[in-house]
N, C-alpha and C positions, 0 to 999 in steps of 0.2 A: 425600393425593393432589389431583391438579390435571388439571384438562381443559385444552384451548384455549378462548382468551380470549373467543371467540365462543359458547362452550358454556353452557348452566347447571347448576348446582352438582350433582355427580352425588350421589345418595342410593342407588339401589340398581341393579341389572343393568339393570331398565328403561330406564334413563337412558343407557347406554350405547350406542354407534354405531360400527359398524367405520370404524377411521380417527380417531377421537378420540384425541388425546394425552393421556397418562395417567403417573402416578408414581406410586412405590410403594418397598418395603422387603423385599430378598430376605430369606426366614425358614428357606429349606431346599434342598437341590439333592441331585438326583440323577443317573442315567447318563442321564436323557433330558431333563433341564431344571431349571430354578430355580421355584418356587413363590414369587411376590409377595404381600405384604400392601397391598393399596390403598385399604384402608380402608373395605372391607365386609365383609359377613358371609361370601362366599365368596373365596376367595384364587384370584389367575391364575397361569395356568401359562405359563412362558416355554419353550416348545421349543427343545432345543438348536441344530435348524435356523434359530430366527430369532433368534439372537444378531448373527450377521453374515453380510454377504453370500458371504465366502467360507468355505470348511468348516472346522469345529471338529472336534478330537478329544475336549476334555473340556471341561465346562461351566466349571471349575475356572480354566481360561485366560482367563475372561473376568469372572467372579463370584466374589463371596465373601458368604458370610451376613453379613448388618447393612448391607450395600451399599445406598446408596440408586439407583434407576435412574429412567429416563426412558424411556419406550414408547410403543407405540401398539396400541388394541385391533383384535385380529387376527380373532377370530369371538367372540359373545357369544349363549348361549343361556339366557334368565332360566328357560324350563320346565325344564330338565336343572338349571339353577344352575351351570353351565359359562361360562368365561371364560378364554379364550386370549388371549395377548399377543407382542408382536413388538417387538424392538427395531432393525431393520431400518426406515428412514423411508419410510414408502409413497410412492409415484409421486405427485408433486403437479404437476413441471413435465415437458413431454413433450419427445423429441428436437427435434420440428421448431417447439417455441416457444423455442426458444434462439437467439438471434441476438448476434453482437457485438457489443458496446459497452452488453449489459444489465447494469443494476446488482443486485445479489441479496443476499440473506442466507443464509446456511449455519452447516455446524456443522463443526469440524475433527473429523476421523472417525482418521486416522493420518498420522504423522509420519515422514519420512525422511530422508537429509541432503540431498537434491537438493530438499526440499521439502516442500508440506503438501497432503493430498486433504482436499478440502471436500465434503460432502455439503450438495446444494443440494434433493434432494426428485426429484432425475432417478434412472434405473437405475443410473447409476455414479456417483462421486465423482467432482468435478474436481480437476485438480493446479493449486495454486500455486506454480511453480517459484520456488527460493530467490533468483532474481535480479528476479521481481515481488514480493517481498514487502514490500520499501521502497523508496524514492527513495535510501536511502543504504545501504549494503555491510551485507550480512547474512553470517555465516560459518555458524550454524547455525538453521534453523527453530524450533527449542526458544528460542530469545532473544527469540520475539516472540508464539508461539501455543503453546497446549498442548492435546491432545485435550480435546476436549467443549469449546471454547471458541467462542463465537459470532462470527464476523467476517462483514463486507461485502467481497465481491467484485465484480471486473466480467469478463464474458464476452470471452475475447480470441480465441479461435478454439473452432470445433466442428467436427471430426472425425468425420463420422457414419458413413462407414466402418469406421474404426478403433473409435471411439464412445468419441472422448477429448475430452474439454472444458478447455483451457486457461485460466486465470484469471487475475487481476492484484488484489494488496493495494493496488497504488502508488497516490499521490495524483496528482490530476489538475493541482494546482499545481507549474507549472516556474518555477523560478529565474531572472528576467529576465539575460539576458546582458549583462553590462556593455560598454558601449560603448568601444572602446579607442581614444583620443585621442593623437595627435603629442605628444611631448614639448615644453614651452615651452623657446625659446631663450633661455637665459642668458646674457648678455655675460661675458665673459672680465674678469678684473680690470684689465688693460690698456686695454682697451675702456671700461669704467667711469672708469678714471682718465684717459683722453683726454677723453673726454666732459664729465669735471669741470674739468678744466685750462682745457677751451675756454668753456664758462660763467662761470668766474672771470675769464679773460681779459676776457672779454664785461663784465661787471660791473663790474671795475676800469677798463676803460678804454672808455665808451661809445662818445669820440667817435671811437676807431678804427673801429668798426663803420660810422657815418656816411660816414666818408672812404674806406673801402675798398670800400662796397657797389656802387660802378658798375663796378669791376674784379674780374677772378679774384684775388683774395686768397688768400695761404697760409692762412687759416683755411678758404676755402671748400673749397680744396684737401685739407685736412686732413678736413674733414667728408664730401666725396665718398669719402676713402678709409676713413672710418669706414663709412658706408653700404655700400659693396661688400664689406665685410669683415663686417658682418651680414647682407648678401643672401647671400655665400657660404656662411656657418654655418645659414643657413634651409635653401638647400637642400640641404647637406650630411644635416641634422636630419631632413628629409622622406624623404632617400633612404633613411636607416637606418631609419626607422620604417617602410616600407613593404618 
């Protein structure tokens, strides 16, 4: 048997307080509820109406003998040696206290194809839609969570009129957007060959360079053609990338 972390170890009924978290094992079931061994001389009684917020027809739909359960103290009367339990989490968070952006700890209480319902300690559980369960694609909520799992969620929206709470399990980290740069202009084979030929001619006949520098030589014309060709390719590449 366990209690909340801030509570002292439970020795007898006098140590129990309403709302204290407690665990135990189902020992027997009847039409009205289940008896729970919590490690004391007195068994706790869990009424069928205290199993879930929604109505139930049979206790066996939720519990079975030998099952370990976690619940809370509903009522305790040491003089009459009576202990009543509940599996409905006490309200610890009020509607007016809920704000978008809040990060809370909760427990998954129901799975549907469209998402998971998480008990936050409010009157009603909040919904984590399947699209808000991960930054990656999720086809089925059961891929990530199961009923009973403790999860951390962020409040997205609170609709007090409809009494609905939208939650998210997504990470705040967003992958950086890669900057798209224009492709580097790569000279064609013909342009490379022309440039190499010009450089080779310059190395083989250095005197020709000095002789023709004062006037507009064939080499300068070729350089001009090459430069205009490269400029045209640069403009074309930039236009295509935009």
